[in-house]
N, C-alpha and C positions, 0 to 999 in steps of 0.2 A: 334435402338437408337432414342431418341426423344429430342435431344439437342435443337431443335428449338422451343419447346413449351414455352409458356410464363412463366416467373417466378411467383411464388406465391405472393399474395398481403398480406404482414404482417398485414395490417389494418383489414383484415377479420378473423384473428385468435383469437378465444375466448375460445377454449377448447383444451384438450390434443389430441383429435382426429383430430382437425383442424391442430395442430402442426405436428402430425405424417404425415398427408397428404402433408403438406408443405415440410417436410424433404424428403419425397419420390420424390417429383417433383424436388427438388434441387439435389438429388442424381442422378436422370435421366439426368438432365442438365450437371452434372459434370462427367458423365460416360466416362471412357477411351475406346479406340478402343477395340471392342469385348465384351464390357460390356453392359448390359441393364441399370444398375445403378451402381453408385460408391459403392463398397463393404464396409461392416462394418470393414473389416481388413484394407482397405485403410484409412478409417477415424480414425481407431485406431492408425495407423502409424503417421498420421498427428497431432493428438491431444495428443498422449501419454497415452490414456485411454484404458483399457482392452475392447476387443470386447464384452464380456458379459455385461459389464457396459453400453456401448453405445447402445446395442441392445434394452434394456428396454426403453431408451429415444427415440430412433428412431421409435419404435412401439407404442409409446404413453402410455405405461404402467406407466411411472413415468416422472415427470417434472425434467429435468436436473438442477443441481445447476447453479446459474447465471454465474459463471466463466466457467464451462464446456459448457454451452449453447453458450457463446460467442466464445469459441474455435471451437465448431461445426460449427457455422455460418461461421467463417473464413475458416475452412477446406472445407466447401461447396461452397466457392467462393463469399461470401458476402463481398464487400469491406468495409473498415472502414467508409467511407463517407455515406454508406447506412445502418449502423447498428442501428441508432436511432429508426426507426419504429419497427424493430425486437425486440429490447430491451423493447419497450413499450408493444409489444405483450406478452413477457414473464411476465411482471408485471401484465397485465390483467389476464392472466391465473392463475398466482400465487395468485392474490387477490380473484379469484373466488373459490379457493380450500380451504377446511377447514385446519387450521393449527394444528399441534400437538406440537408446541413449548410451553414451559412454558411461562406465561405472561411476566416475566421479560426479557426473551430473545427476545420476540416479540417487546417489548418496545424499547430495545436497538437497534435492527436491523431496526426499523422504524425511527431511528434518535431521540429516546426519551431520550436525555441526556440534561444536563444543557445547557442553551443558551450560545453562544459565547459572550465573553466580548466585549463591544462596542468599546473600545479604545485599544491602545497598550502602555504598560509601560515596563520599564526595571528596575530590581532590581539586583544590583551587589554586590558580596561578594568576599573578598580576602581570600586566604588561609593563616592561621596564622602559624608562625614559620620560623626560619632562613633557613630551607631547601627549602622553596618555593620562587620563584621569586616574586618580588613585582607586576609584570605585569600579574601574573597568576590570572585569574578571573573565578569564577563560578557564573552564573547569571540565571535570570528568565525573559523571554519575554512573555508578556501576550497577549491574544486576537487571532485574526485570523492570521494564518500563511501567508496569502496572503499580509499582511501589513509589513512583515518582510523584511528589506533590508540591514541588517548589519551583516549577517552571510555568510561566504564564502562557507560553506558546509551545506546542509540540509540532515537530516537522515529520511529515509522512513521506518516505521515499516511495514514489509511485512510478508507474510505467507511463510511456508517452501517450497511451490511450486514456490516462487518468481514470482507470477502472480499478477500484479497490479489490484486494484479495478476498476470497471467500472466507467465511467466519472461521473455519477449522484449519486454515493453512498456517504454516509456520512462518509468520512474518509480522513485522510491526504494523503493516497496513491492516492485516486481519484483526489484530488486537484493538487498534484504534476504532475500526469499523464496529466490532462486536461490543466493546465496552462503551462506546458512544451511542449505541442504539438503545431504544426503549424496549423493555422486556415485560412479559406478563408474569403472573405469580408463579408459573412453572419454569421461568427462565427463558422462554421462547421469545425470539425477536418479533415485535409487533410493529415497530417503526424503525426502518433502517436509516436513521437520521442523517448521519454524516455522508454516507455513500449517496443517498438520494439528493442531498444538497449539492454535492460535487457533480453528480450527473447533470443536474439542472444547469449548473454554471458552465459546464464544458459542452453542453448540447450543441451539436453542429460544428464544433471546433476541433474535434479529435480526428487524427492524432495531433497533439500539440508538439511544438519544438522542444528538443531536449533542453532542460534547464528552466522551462516555464514553471511558474508558480501560480497556484490558485488557493485562496483562503476560504475556509468554511468555518462555521461554528464548531463547537466541541461536543454538542449533544450532552449526554449524561456524564461525560468526563468533567464537565464544569463543576458538578457537585462532588463527584467521586475523587477527582484528582486536582481540583482547582485549576483546570486548564481553561483558558478563555478563547483560544483560537487554534485551529489546525492549519498549518501551511503545507499544502501538497506540492511536491516538486518532482518534475519528470526527470528522474535520475537513472532509470533503466529503460531499455527498449526491448520489445519482443522481436525474435528472429524465427521465421518459419522452420519448424523441425529442430530448433536449437534451444528453445526456451528464452529466458531473459538474459540480457547482457548489460553491464554497467555502461552508461553513456561515456563518450570520450572526455568531456570537459566537466569533471566533478567540481572543479574550482568555480566555474560559472554558476553551477547549481547553488553552491553555498553563498556566493555573492548575491544572487537573486533572492535567496531566502532572507538574507540579512537586510537587504534593501526593503523588502516587504515587512520584515519585523520592525524596522525603523518607522515605516508608515503607521503600523499599528501602535507603536510607542507614542507617536504624535497624536493619534485620534483616540486612543484607549488607555494610554499610560502603562502599557506593558513594559516590563523591564528585563525579562529573561526569556531565553528560547532554548529548547532542547532539540539537538540534531542527532539522529542515529548515524552510523557510519555508512554513508550512502552507497548502495550498490555492492556491498560486500557480502550479502547473504546468498540467496539462490542465483543472483545475477553474476556471482563469481569474481567481483572486483578484488584485486590484491590489497591486503589489509594495510601494510605499512605505507606504500605509496599513496593510498587513499587518505590515510590520516594526515600525512605530511601535506598533501594538497589542501585538505580541508582547513588545517591549522594556518597555513599560509594565507588562505582566503580570509579567514577570520581576522588575522593580524592586519592584512591590507584594509579590511573594512574599518577597523577601529583607527587605523592611521588616517584615513581620508574622511571618516564620519565621526570625528572626535567630539562634535557638538550634538550628536544624536541622542535620543532618549534611551536607547538600549544600553543596558549595563553589563549583563552577564550572558555569555554563550556557553552552554554545556554540550559536551559530546556524550552520547550514550554508549557505554561499553558494557555489553550484556554478558560477555564471557571472559574467562581468564586471559586468553590471548589478546582480546581487544583491550582489556584494561592495561596489560603490560605494554602494548604498543603505544597506546594513548599517553601513558605516563612517561614513557621513554622519549617520545617526540616532544611533549610539552616541557619536560625537564631539561632536554638538551637544546631547545630552540634558542637561537641567538637573541630573539626579541622578548624572551619570557624570563621573568625573575623567579626567585624561589617561591614555593607554595605560600599562598596567603594564610594568615593566621585564622 
């Protein structure tokens, strides 16, 4: 065994061959007693991926997807605090390889979406009719989620593997993961609080069914943004070679989120929940149909749970198109009154 050999330098990785050699060195360093190197079956058990799938990545035949790559690094003993240069290496190798993705998918996955709104506004609507409490509100909060400080619960649109986005990705999941983590004085993550709790709760159960919800704590967001809980909902699913897609029943995702929010309202007196527009980012869900489906599910919830503790449901509209669609749907809805004062 060669456990004492120096670890590979991720800054020197530029090709799939370089990465394969680095994986080999890490496997030798991580070998158990009696092994020359950590076996593919060992890594399969640690990552939950089939040995045949991992073998192609370890031999340098294919570049692993970003989430599987991160899982492999963790399984090979790379601590969270040292992940950054390894993730940079993945980006270098990916950028050097020709892409087979259609142009619109490349644009989306590169962060090619409308710019975030510069400020933050709130637009509030009351549900009309005697069956609804006067205090029941459906609203829109605009702009960057990091500015939101008046929602007890944030919803994270997650994949059916319940694996949060990498810190630098362009997504709500990445923001929640990074801002909820503990950092050292240089800003580096030292405790991946929310992602690790989610991984513990989903251990052995992934992939989960579309629409499934799992609640975790909010980590550092509790102090920074006054968030008490994160509800993770499986609103997108991965497809080999195609990236992520919005699940078919977004209405069920919203309904399950609100049932869980009512449970939290009963045990922890939460009163408000913030929901992003599920599956409309890199998963490619159509904006207006998604908003209409989400609003209909919110109205249905308040219709049949009128004695629940939840009072306010906010939709998060981060961009100008999202804000305009949300306001149009809410203003024109047959069950919604004029904006609340």
